N, C-alpha and C positions, 0 to 999 in steps of 0.2 A: 434564316436557317433553313436550308433545303436538305432533306435526308437523301443520300445518294447509294444506290446498291453497291455491292463489293465489286462486282464485274465492271461498274463504270470508273470506279477508282483505280483498278488494275490497269484498265484501258488508257487512262490518262498518265499513269507512271510508266507504261511501256511506250507511250508516245513521246516521253520527254528526250531520251537520248537521241532520238531521231531529229528532233528540233534543234539540238546543239550544233552550234558551228564551231569547227576546231579553231583555236587561236583568237576567238572573239573575245573582247574585253567587257563586253556587257554582261550583267547578271539577270536579265530578264529575257524571257521568250514568250510571245503572243501568238495565238491563233485567233480565230473569229470570235470565240466566246470565253477563252481561257488565257489567263495569264500565269506563267511560270516564273517565280522568283526563287533564285537558287544562291547558293554560296559554297564554294569548295571548302572542306574542312580536313582534307587529307589527299593524298595522291590519287586516290581512285574513288573518293566519297565526296557526296554533295548532300548539303540540306536544302530540299526543296519545298517551297511553300506554294500551294495550288490556290489560287483565287480566281475571282471574275474580273473582267477587264474594267468594271466600274468601281472597283475598290480603290481606296486611296494607296496609291503606291508608297508614299512615304511612311504611313502606318505599317504596310507591309513589309518594308525593308527593316523597320524597328523590331518587328516581331521576328523576322528572320535572324536578325543578328542576336536577339536574346535568346533564341533557340540554340544558335551556333555556340554561344559563350555557355550555355547550360550542359551542352553535350561535350564540350571540353572540359568542363568542371567534374563530370561524372566519371569519364573514362578517357583513355589514351586513344584519340582520333586517328593516329598513326597506324594503330594495329586493329584490324578488322575483327579479330577473334576477341578482343577486349571489348569492342563495340556490342558484338553479339552477345557477350557474356553479361553485360550491363544492359540489355535490352529491355528488361522490365523496368528497371529504374528511369530508362530513358522514356519509355512510353508514359509512365506515371508523371514524369516532368511535362510531358506535352499536354497531359490532361490538365495539369494546373494552369499552363500558359494559355490554352486555347479551351474554351468551354462553350459547347453548343455553337460552334463556328465563329465565335467572338473572342477577342483578346481580353484576357483578365488583366487587372490593375495590379500586376506583379512585377518584381524585378529579380535579379539574380540574388540579393540578400534574402529576400522573402522566401524564394525558392531553397534556399539553404536552410532557412529556419523550418520550413515544412518538412524537409528531409529529416531533420534532427528530431522533429516530433514524433517520428516513426520508432525511434530506437529509446527516447527518453522514458516512457513508461515501462518499457521492457526492463531497462536497467534499473528502475525503482524497484519493480516487482522482483527481479533476481536478488537485489540487495536485501528485500523484505523477507524472502525465503530463506537466505543464509542466515540472517539475524535469528529467525524463528528456529532453526535446525541448531544453531549455536547456544541459543537460550534453553532449548529443551535438552541438550547434552549437559549444560552446566546444571540445570535442574535435576536432571537424573543423578548425577554425582552429588548434589546436596541432599537428595532424599536417601541415597545409599548410605552416605556419612551419618545422616540423622539416625537411621535405623541400626546402624552399627553402634552409636552411641548409646541408644536405648538398649541394645543387646548386653553392652557392657555393664550399664547400671543394673540391668536384670541380674546379671551374673554377680555383681558385687552385693546386690541386696539379698540374693539367695545365700550367701555365706553368712552374711550378718544376721539374717532371720533365723537361719536353721541352727546356727550355732556350730560348735566342732564335735558334737557328741558322736554324730555317725553320720555316714554318707548318705543313706536313705532319708534320715529325717531333714538333712539339711536341704537336698533338693525338694522334697515335698513341702518343707516349710518356706522356701524361697517361692514356690508356685503359689502356694496359698495365701501368702502374706498380701499380694496385690494382684487381682483378679484380672487387671487389665494387660498384665505383661504377657507377651507371646511366649510360647512354649520352645523355647530356644534353650538347648544344653549349652551351659557356659564352658568355655575353653579351660582346661586344666590350669589353676593358679599355683605357683610355687608355694611350698608349705612353709609358712613362717611362724617362728615360736613368739609367744606373748608372755614376756617376762621370763620366769624359769619353768613354766609350764609348758609341755609339749604335747601335741595331740596323740592320743592313743594310736598304735601302729595298725591295729584292726581297722580303724576309721580312715586313716590315710590311704590304705590299700584299698578299701572298698570305694572311695571316692576316685582314686586313680583308675581302677579297672571300669568303673561307670562311665568315666570320661572318654576312656580309650574304645569303650563298646560304641559310643555315640558318634565317635570320629571316623568308623569304618565306612568307606566309600563316600568319604567327604568331598563336597563339591568346591570350586572356587569360593573366595569370600563374597562376592557380590551375589552370586547364585545361591549361597546358602542362607544370606539374610533375605532375599525376596522370596525364596522358596519357603522359608519358614513362616514368613508373614501370609504367604498364600495358603498354607495348611491352617492357619488359625484364623484369619479374618477374610480370605479371598480378595486382597487388595493388590497383590503383585500384577494380575493380568489387567486389572483396571489402569494401573500405573503405567503399563506398557502401551496400553490402547491410548490412554490420554497422549502420551509422548508421541505416537504415531500421528495424532491428529494437531500436533503442534499446540497442545492446550496446556496452560500452566494453571493446574487446580492444586489445591493442598490436599496432601494425601495424609490422613489421620486415622490410626486404627479405632475402630467403634469401641466405645466405652471409654477412651482415653483423650484427654485433653492436653495437647502438647505445650509446653511452656513457650512464652512469647520469645524467650531468649534462643530457643533452638529451631524455630521456624522462621525462615526469612520473611521481612515484613511485605516484599514484593509478591510472595506467594498467597499470603493472607488477604492482601487488599486486591488481588485480581479476581473479578467476578467471573463466573461461569458464563460462557458464551452459550445463547440459546441456539438448539440445533436448527439447521435449515431444512425445510422439508422441499427438497428439490424435486420438480416435476420432470418430465420427460423433455421439457424445453425450459431452461433457465436463463434469465436475462440479469446481467449484472452492471449496473452503472457506477462508476467510479469517478470522482472528482477530487483534485488536489489544488489547493488554493494557495497563493504566496501574495502577502500584503505586507508592505513596509510603509509605515505612517511617520511623519516627522512630529517630534514633540511639540513644535510650535504651530501645528496645524498643517494641512496639506498632505496629499499622498504622495509618496516617492515612487511606488509601483503598485500594481495589482494585476495579478495573472491567474486565470483559472484554467487549468487543463483537465479535459474529461474524455472519457470513453465509454461506449456502450458495447458490452461484449456478450456473445451468444454461447451458451453451452447445451449441446444437444447429447442426451443420454439414451434417448429412444431413436434407433435408425428409422423408424417410420416416419419421423419427422425432420428428416436431414435436409429438406428443402422448403422449409417453412417461410413465410413473408411477416415481416415484424411492422405493424402499424404505430407511428409515434406521432405525439402532439408536441409542439414546442411554441413557447412563448418568449420568442427571441427580441428582448428590448435592450440587448447590450452589444448588438453587432457582433455575434460571434463569428469566428471563421470555422466553418463546418466542412468536414472532410469525411468521404466514404471510401470503404475499402475498394480496391480496383476491381474485384469480383461483383461489386454491388452495381446494380442498375442506376446510375447517378440520375439520370434523367427522370426516371420513375419516382426517385425519391424527392426531387426538386417539384415535381408537378403534384404527387398526391401524397408525400410523407410516408412513402412505403419502402422498407428496406427488403429488397428481394434480390436474387442472384440474376446476374445478366443471362446465364444459360439456363433456361427453364429445365434443362435435363441434369443439370449439375446438382451438387449438394454440399452441405457444409460438414466439416469433419466431426466424428462423433467422440464423445468424451475428451474433446479438447476445447479449451475457450479460444475463441478467435474474436478480435475486435472489428466491428462493422461500421462503426461510427466515431468519429473523434471531433472534438471541438476545443477552440481557444479563444478565450476572452481576455482582452487586455484594455485596462482603462487607467486613467490618471485622475479620475473624478473620485473625490472622497466620499461622496453619497453611494458610489458603487461597492464600498466595503460592507460586507453584512454587519460586521460588529465593530464599533467605534470604541476605542479605550482612550481617555485622558487622563494624564498623570500630573498633578500640580504639586510640586514639592515647594514650599515656602520657609526659608530659613527665619527663624524668630529672633536672632540676634543674641540669644541667652545660651548657645551651645547645644540647641535641639532643632529640628526640622519638623514641621507639621506637613504630611503629605495627605493629598486628597486624591482618589482614584475613582474614576466613574467609567461605567459602561453603557452603551446605548446600542439596541438592535435596530439597524437601518432597513432590513429586509424582514417585513412581519410574516413572511410565508416559511421562513426557515424555523426550525426548533433545535437549537443547539444544546447538546447534553454533556455532562461531564466537563464543564467549563474550568479551566485552571489558569489563572493570571499570575505569572511568576515575576516578582519585582525584586531587584538586587537591593541589598541592604549593606550598610558598612560592616565588616568583619567584626565579629564579638558584640555588636550592639544589640540590645533587646527592645524590640518596638513596643510600644502601649497603644493597643486599639482601643479606640472609643466608640466607633460605630462600623458595623459590617452587615451587609446583606449577604448572606450566606455563612460559611466558615472559613478559617484561615489556619494555617501551620507554619511555624517557623522553623526552616531547616538550617541550623547554624552551621552544618558541616560544609555547605555550599553558600552560605551566606545569602539566602533569598528568603523571601516571604512569599507563601503560595495562597492565592485567594481562590477558593474553590466555590463555585455555584453549580448545583446539580443541572437546573434547567433554565435556559433562556428562551423566550417565547412571545408571543404578542400579548400574553398576560402578564410577563415578568421582562418587559422591555429594556427597563434602566435599573441601575443600582450603583451603589458606592461603598467605598471602604476609606476610613480615616483613621490614621495612626500618626504618633510622634515618635521621634527616635533621635538619640545623641549623635550630634553632628552638625556640620555646617555646609557641606558641599552637596548643592542640589543636582548634580550631574551624576551622582553615584547610584541614583535610583533608575537608571536607563543603561541598556535598553529593557523594556518590557516585553515578555514574551507570552503569547496566548496559545492554548492547545484546546481543542473541542472535538466532538463528534456529531456529526448530523447525518439523518437518514432521508433527507430531502436534497435534491440537486439544485445547485446555484443557477444553472442554465434554464431551468424551467422545462426539462424535457420529461415526458411521460409516456409509457407503452399503453396503447389504448386497446391493442388486441394482437394475437398471432393466429394465422390462418394458414392452412395448406393451399398449394396452387389452385386447387377447385373450390376454394373459399369456405372451407370448412373450419370452424372455430377450433383452436387447440388450447387446452388448459396450460397454462405456464406458471413459473415462480419467478420471483425477482428480489434482488437485493440492491440498496442504494447507500452509498457512501460518500460523504464529502468531510475531508480531513485536511488541516493546514499542514504545509510544508515549511514555512517560515511566515510566522503571523507576529510582527514586532512593532513597538514603537521606539523609534531610536532619537 
């Protein structure tokens, strides 16, 4: 590979139309040192491959045909405006076919797969954001309903504790009876007679007058509830702030323990996420793994897709360079952003802009490196799950499930192995490493392991359950969270173009998309 200046390339391209002979059937033109291999793709457009005369012309023709098919697959070659419109995609395809002057081992199917990788992660991220927004809105409705219920209970308790003697004693008795209740004036309830006794007219008038006084300038229902809580314990603003951050944290007034039947289990069980101390330069490494294993052994498929994103919040560091270190033992397919200097990354593992005067967008995440790992080797799967159901012949099935960590460098947290069970059956667990939970509504047994690492590489769960069908316990699904990448990539430093170190923060996430035993 010999680097050529831009003027040399422009001169070669300008000479090509002059060398073509009208009506000639050949698709090659040669000079003393240069060979032009070309193919028409439209009425006035050609695909031209410029090589030396020493090159293998058969390989050059094969490369030219692949380029022509790729261009036709991207745009309408009969329309020059459409070709110009898709110019960026065409150049990106050229980079995948020819790297440093040599043909890469790719075909049209692989090129389509690489193009799909560009939009796959973005679609997933959009789906996640939409789900978070929907969950936040549903959580706000549940919390508003919960506070409304508490207000009504407070109103009823105020009537029952204060009695019907007088309006003033009733309201004060309701508030003093339970110190944890918010100071919310109840709505006026219709006056009901108990037996033959009726409340004194003076008391009823006092209650009605007090209630109407509290209702002056009344806000809408939801605003009244949250506003009253804000005056009492200052939690309404915190609830709105938490919703804006898409966090689902339980909202319970100080000094009051909400009953379990009133607060959704998902809210109580969701831990608060630790805040991220983002520096002026923040690096985010995200990986999604898909693994499908056959129950009889052997891997059906294993795929890991990852990306390294850069978030610049300080405009002074908008043109930084990121140094990385990789331990590529899985033959990963690595791809850099088109604006990243690909040759510099391949030679020195530094992610820097091609244009030294350019800059990254500020306060906007941008993916600068992507990778994809595909393997059919069972040992490549980080966590192996073996499920052994054995019918006893007496109307029960003994089930043994084992896990084993194949990658000792990973530390899996909040691992949940979900095993289907016969509807309505109650399993009898004899031995378990960790804890388990039976979800009768969904007919599954959830095996929960807090942490799986090098010190806790294997474990098992044994239980028996009524039934005779061994296939009912499949598919087994696995979920977990990991703060170490599967690819083995690490950021060793961030510097400015003049080699000054820059302080940075980073987050790493490895989560499964589909991890199952079928």
